[in-house]
C-alpha positions in Angstrom: 14.6 -1.0 7.7 15.6 -0.2 4.1 16.4 3.5 4.1 14.7 4.5 0.8 11.3 3.3 1.8 11.3 5.7 4.8 11.1 8.6 2.3 8.8 6.9 -0.2 5.4 8.0 -1.4 3.9 5.0 -3.3 1.8 4.9 -6.4 -0.1 1.6 -6.6 -1.1 0.2 -10.0 -3.0 -3.0 -10.7 -1.7 -3.6 -14.3 -4.2 -6.3 -15.4 -7.0 -3.8 -14.6 -5.5 -0.5 -15.7 -4.4 -1.8 -19.0 -7.8 -3.4 -19.8 -6.4 -6.9 -20.1 -8.9 -9.8 -20.6 -10.1 -11.1 -17.3 -9.3 -14.7 -18.3 -5.9 -15.7 -19.7 -5.6 -17.7 -22.9 -2.5 -19.9 -22.9 -2.6 -20.1 -26.7 -2.2 -16.4 -27.4 1.2 -14.7 -28.0 2.2 -12.1 -25.4 0.6 -8.7 -25.8 2.7 -5.8 -24.6 0.3 -3.8 -22.5 2.9 -2.8 -19.9 4.1 0.1 -22.1 0.7 1.7 -21.7 1.7 2.3 -18.1 4.6 4.7 -18.9 2.4 7.8 -19.2 1.1 6.9 -15.7 4.7 6.9 -14.5 5.0 10.5 -15.6 1.7 11.4 -14.0 2.6 9.7 -10.7 6.0 11.4 -10.7 4.3 14.8 -11.2 2.0 13.9 -8.4 5.0 13.6 -6.1 5.3 9.8 -5.9 8.8 8.1 -5.9 7.9 4.5 -5.5 5.8 2.2 -7.6 3.9 -0.9 -6.3 2.8 -3.0 -9.3 0.1 -5.6 -8.7 0.7 -9.1 -10.0 2.5 -9.4 -13.3 3.5 -13.1 -13.4 1.6 -15.6 -15.5 -1.8 -16.4 -14.0 -5.2 -17.7 -14.9 -7.4 -14.7 -14.0 -6.7 -11.9 -11.5 -3.0 -12.4 -11.0 -3.2 -14.0 -7.6 -3.8 -17.5 -9.1 -0.3 -18.0 -10.4 0.5 -20.4 -13.3 4.2 -19.7 -13.5 6.5 -17.6 -11.3 9.1 -17.4 -14.1 6.9 -16.0 -16.9 5.4 -12.6 -17.2 1.6 -12.8 -17.8 1.1 -12.9 -21.6 -1.8 -10.5 -21.3 0.7 -7.9 -20.1 3.7 -8.8 -22.2 6.9 -10.8 -21.6 10.1 -10.5 -19.7 11.7 -7.8 -21.9 8.6 -5.7 -21.7 8.6 -5.9 -17.9 12.3 -5.0 -17.9 11.7 -2.0 -20.1 8.9 -0.8 -17.7 11.1 -1.1 -14.6 13.9 0.7 -16.4 11.5 3.5 -17.4 10.4 3.7 -13.8 14.0 3.8 -12.5 14.8 6.6 -15.0 12.0 8.7 -13.5 13.3 8.2 -10.0 11.0 5.4 -8.9 11.8 2.4 -6.8 9.8 -0.6 -8.0 8.0 -3.2 -5.9 6.3 -6.2 -7.3 3.4 -8.2 -5.9 4.7 -11.6 -4.8 2.1 -14.4 -4.3 3.9 -17.2 -2.4 1.2 -18.5 -0.1 -0.9 -20.1 -2.9 -1.0 -20.7 -6.6 -3.8 -21.2 -9.2 -5.2 -24.6 -10.2 -3.3 -24.3 -13.5 0.0 -23.9 -11.8 2.3 -26.4 -13.5 3.1 -28.6 -10.5 -0.6 -28.8 -9.5 -1.5 -29.7 -13.1 1.0 -32.6 -12.8 -0.7 -33.6 -9.5 -4.1 -33.6 -11.1 -2.8 -35.7 -14.0 -0.7 -38.2 -12.1 -2.4 -38.4 -8.6 -0.3 -40.0 -5.9 2.4 -40.8 -8.5 3.1 -37.1 -9.0 6.5 -36.1 -7.6 5.0 -32.8 -6.7 2.3 -34.2 -4.3 4.2 -32.9 -1.3 4.2 -29.4 -2.7 0.6 -29.0 -1.4 -1.5 -29.8 1.6 -3.4 -32.9 0.5 -5.9 -35.3 2.0 -6.1 -38.5 -0.1 -9.2 -39.7 1.7 -11.3 -36.9 0.4 -12.3 -35.2 -2.9 -12.3 -31.6 -4.0 -15.4 -29.8 -5.2 -13.7 -29.8 -8.7 -13.7 -33.6 -8.8 -10.1 -34.2 -7.9 -9.5 -37.5 -6.2 -8.0 -35.7 -3.2 -8.9 -32.8 -1.0 -6.5 -29.8 -0.5 -6.2 -26.6 1.3 -6.9 -23.2 -0.3 -6.4 -19.7 0.8 -9.2 -18.6 3.1 -11.4 -21.5 2.0 -11.1 -20.5 -1.7 -10.0 -23.6 -3.6 -9.2 -21.7 -6.8 -6.1 -20.6 -4.8 -4.2 -23.7 -3.8 -2.1 -23.4 -0.7 1.6 -24.3 -1.1 3.5 -26.4 1.4 6.1 -23.8 2.3 7.9 -26.3 4.5 8.9 -28.3 1.5 12.6 -27.6 0.6 11.8 -27.8 -3.2 9.0 -25.3 -2.9 11.2 -22.9 -1.0 14.0 -23.3 -3.5 11.6 -22.7 -6.4 10.4 -19.5 -4.8 13.8 -18.2 -3.7 15.1 -18.8 -7.2 12.2 -16.9 -8.6 13.1 -13.9 -6.5 16.7 -14.1 -7.6 15.4 -14.2 -11.2 13.2 -11.2 -10.8 16.0 -9.2 -9.2 18.5 -10.2 -11.8 16.3 -9.8 -14.9 14.1 -6.9 -13.9 16.2 -5.1 -11.2 13.3 -4.7 -8.9 13.7 -3.0 -5.5 11.3 -4.9 -3.3 8.2 -7.2 -2.9 4.8 -6.8 -1.5 4.1 -10.3 0.0 0.5 -11.2 -0.6 -1.3 -13.0 2.3 1.7 -12.7 4.6 -0.6 -13.2 7.6 -1.5 -16.7 6.2 2.2 -17.8 5.9 4.4 -19.4 8.4 6.7 -16.8 10.1 9.6 -19.2 9.8 9.3 -19.3 6.0 9.0 -15.5 5.9 12.1 -15.2 8.0 14.0 -17.4 5.6 12.6 -15.4 2.7 13.7 -12.1 4.3 17.2 -13.4 4.9 17.4 -14.6 1.3 16.2 -11.3 -0.1 18.4 -9.1 2.1 21.3 -11.4 1.4 20.9 -10.8 -2.3 20.4 -7.0 -1.9 20.6 -5.3 1.5 18.3 -2.5 0.3 15.6 -4.9 -0.9 12.3 -3.9 0.7 9.8 -6.5 1.9 6.2 -5.5 2.9 3.7 -8.0 4.1 0.0 -7.9 3.6 -1.4 -8.3 7.1 -5.0 -7.6 8.1 -5.0 -8.2 11.9 -2.7 -8.8 14.8 0.4 -7.4 16.3 2.4 -6.2 13.4 5.6 -6.8 15.3 5.2 -10.5 14.6 6.0 -9.8 11.0 8.6 -7.0 11.3 10.5 -8.1 14.5 10.1 -11.9 14.4 10.0 -12.5 10.6 12.3 -9.6 9.6 10.0 -7.9 7.1 10.6 -4.2 6.6 6.9 -3.2 6.8 3.3 -4.4 6.8 0.0 -3.0 5.5 -1.5 -0.8 8.2 -5.1 -2.1 8.0 -5.8 -0.8 11.5 -5.4 2.8 10.4 -7.0 2.2 7.0 -10.2 1.3 8.7 -9.8 4.1 11.3 -9.4 6.7 8.6 -12.6 6.3 6.8 -14.8 5.3 9.7 -13.5 8.2 11.9 -14.7 10.7 9.3 -18.0 8.8 8.5 -18.9 8.5 12.2 -17.8 12.1 13.2 -15.5 10.3 15.6 -11.8 11.2 15.1 -11.2 9.7 18.5 -10.9 6.3 16.6 -8.0 7.2 14.4 -6.4 9.3 17.2 -6.5 6.2 19.4 -4.7 4.1 16.7 -2.1 6.7 16.2 -1.4 7.0 19.9 -1.3 3.2 20.3 1.1 2.8 17.3 3.3 5.8 17.4 3.1 8.0 20.5 5.5 7.7 23.4 5.8 4.0 24.2 3.8 3.2 21.1 3.9 -0.3 19.8 5.5 0.6 16.4 7.8 3.5 17.2 10.6 3.5 14.8 8.8 1.4 12.2 7.3 2.7 9.0 4.0 0.9 8.2 2.4 1.1 4.8 -0.6 3.4 5.0 -3.4 3.6 2.4 -6.9 5.0 2.0 -7.9 2.3 -0.5 -6.4 -0.5 -2.7 -7.3 -3.2 -5.1 -9.1 -5.3 -2.5 -11.3 -2.6 -0.8 -13.9 -0.1 -2.0 -12.5 3.2 -3.4 -12.3 6.0 -0.8 -14.7 8.2 -2.8 -17.3 5.4 -2.4 -16.6 4.8 1.3 -17.0 8.4 2.5 -20.5 9.7 3.4 -19.5 13.3 3.0 -17.4 13.8 -0.2 -15.7 16.8 1.2 -14.0 14.6 3.9 -11.7 13.2 1.3 -9.5 16.3 1.7 -8.8 16.2 5.5 -8.5 12.4 5.2 -5.8 12.5 2.7 -4.2 15.3 4.7 -4.0 12.9 7.6 -2.7 10.1 5.4 0.3 12.3 4.3 1.1 13.8 7.7 0.7 10.8 10.0 3.7 8.4 10.7 4.3 5.7 8.1 4.6 5.4 4.3 1.6 6.9 2.3 0.3 5.3 -0.8 -2.1 6.4 -3.6 -4.1 3.8 -5.5 -4.3 4.6 -9.2 -7.2 6.8 -10.1 -8.2 7.6 -6.5 -6.3 10.9 -6.8 -9.1 11.9 -9.2 -11.8 10.9 -6.8 -13.1 8.0 -8.9 -15.5 5.6 -7.2 -15.5 1.8 -7.1 -17.6 -0.7 -5.2 -17.2 -4.5 -5.1 -19.5 -6.8 -6.9 -20.7 -9.8 -4.8 -18.8 -12.1 -7.2 -15.6 -10.2 -8.1 -13.4 -7.3 -7.4 -12.9 -6.0 -11.0 -14.9 -2.8 -10.4 -12.1 -1.8 -8.0 -9.5 -2.4 -10.7 -10.8 -0.6 -13.8 -9.2 0.4 -17.1 -8.8 4.2 -17.0 -7.9 6.8 -19.6 -5.4 9.1 -18.2 -5.9 11.8 -20.8 -9.7 12.0 -20.0 -9.1 12.2 -16.3 -6.5 15.0 -16.7 -8.8 16.9 -19.0 -11.3 17.6 -16.3 -12.7 14.0 -16.2 -11.6 13.7 -12.6 -11.5 15.8 -9.4 -8.9 18.4 -10.3 -9.0 20.0 -6.9 -8.2 16.7 -5.2 -5.3 16.1 -7.6 -3.9 19.5 -6.9 -4.2 19.1 -3.1 -2.6 15.7 -3.1 0.3 17.2 -5.1 0.7 19.9 -2.5 0.6 17.3 0.3 3.2 15.1 -1.4 5.5 18.1 -2.0 5.1 19.2 1.6 6.0 15.7 2.8 9.0 15.6 0.6 10.2 18.9 1.9 9.8 18.1 5.6 11.8 15.3 7.2 9.7 15.7 10.3 6.7 14.4 8.4 8.7 11.4 7.2 10.7 10.5 10.3 9.4 12.6 13.2 8.0 11.6 16.5 4.3 11.8 17.0 2.5 13.5 19.9 -1.2 14.3 20.2 -2.1 17.9 21.1 -5.9 18.0 21.1 -8.7 15.7 19.9 -12.4 16.3 19.3 -15.1 14.5 17.4 -14.3 16.4 14.2 -10.8 17.8 14.7 -7.4 16.5 15.6 -4.1 18.2 16.2 -0.7 16.7 16.8 3.0 17.4 16.4 5.7 15.7 14.3 9.2 16.5 15.6 12.6 15.5 14.2 16.1 16.8 14.7 15.0 20.0 16.4 12.3 20.8 14.0 8.6 20.7 15.0 5.5 20.8 12.9 1.9 21.2 14.2 -0.7 19.4 12.1 -4.4 20.3 12.6 -7.1 18.5 10.6 -10.8 19.4 10.6 -13.9 17.6 9.4 -16.2 20.5 10.2 -18.2 22.1 7.4 -17.3 25.6 8.7 -14.3 27.3 10.1 -13.6 26.7 13.8 -11.2 28.3 16.2 -8.8 26.3 18.6 -6.8 27.4 21.6 -3.8 25.1 21.3 -1.4 24.4 24.2 2.0 23.4 22.8 4.3 21.8 25.4 7.8 23.1 25.6 7.1 26.4 23.9 6.8 29.9 25.4 7.0 32.5 22.6 7.1 31.4 19.0 5.5 31.7 15.6 3.5 29.0 13.8 4.0 29.5 10.1 1.6 27.5 7.9 3.7 25.7 5.3 0.7 24.2 3.6 -1.5 27.3 3.2 0.7 30.1 1.9 2.7 30.9 5.0 -0.1 32.2 7.3 1.2 33.0 10.8 -0.3 32.4 14.2 1.6 33.6 17.3 2.3 31.4 20.3 2.1 33.4 23.5 2.9 31.9 26.9 2.8 28.4 25.4 -0.6 28.8 23.7 -1.7 29.4 20.1 -4.9 31.2 20.7 -7.6 31.5 18.1 -6.0 29.1 15.6 -8.4 28.9 12.7 -9.1 25.5 11.2 -10.5 25.7 7.7 -13.6 23.7 6.7 -12.7 20.1 5.7 -9.1 20.8 5.4 -5.8 20.9 7.3 -3.1 23.2 8.5 0.6 22.2 8.8 2.4 24.8 10.8 6.2 25.0 11.4 7.3 26.2 14.8 9.7 29.1 14.4 11.3 31.4 16.9 
């Protein structure tokens, strides 16, 4: 796997939403450089401790970015090619790696080749770019039926077996890398694409740049199909996304503990892999709206930053903002935000400070980024585990209780030692005869303790 991503903390921005761009594109307008409004957010994210930037769709689209019109043009609502190049350069200057959203499974109905098909019917030379049925009609009145993503016919599925389609996509990736110097791609709807195509894409990208990072959006299934078989570097860890919020809501940390054991403990399915972990994103309700108990946001993020994998923060969620889907659209999850207002006590300042502490702790401790995982103890509202790497061991203990509790913790392989809390001002708990007795867990918080002689 690409080395830099193993040490990454991602900041995820949805540019069309954050910049307040119009929801519908107007092909007649001149490009409006809204991308430069993201630069203050880069400084904010760097101060938060992030070192990788995932930008939602920025190529020309009709509406939300996933209905592509042209892979070779920046969305005019956001700017143009030079504007995107300036933003990526600004991110690189601040120490970020930059990953773009790549939407290759489908395009919008205004995609240039599909427009040609609508105009010329069977005479279109692009007919084989799509999955068509000439004996049917589409709900839009087209004299043919076609496949869309997940039944949504606004998103027209591409025929990724067609050599011209593959060449068009591969050339687009080359263009993005050459013109914008990006460092990777998040592959939208990777679980809907043929693994053979993804494998070709991975070989193409890694041939252009060995350090290029490819992360696939995968909701269900054995993630090894995409990493081992298709050669992607990572996938979205939706299993643990769901386990995180529902474990706290249900008072049942056994759920997330089961997933972590299954994925990363000894003989775990994904040992040695770095999955992309998140508490919310542009497609799901904001964490602050998901949690029943608002105080659980602190131990949940503590878990996100100390469990195996690559943590990500979705813009605005570090301030505890809420967001719930409308039945008809996802725009409430992707709002325009004023950074100054949020920093001037318009957001949850305690959460912002705690996330900064957690990010710094992760950056300072290779065991949290690369270490083995072993569970120590699990209860309905508490979980303790170790992360071990190159002779260094950390004990992580997370509590969802509303009051302090005390744990007697058996730590295999230890006799006499000290547990020094590197998250909470160096508090010390002794280990005697292999047990840390009376270890206090703070209400709705975590402890990260380094094992020292």
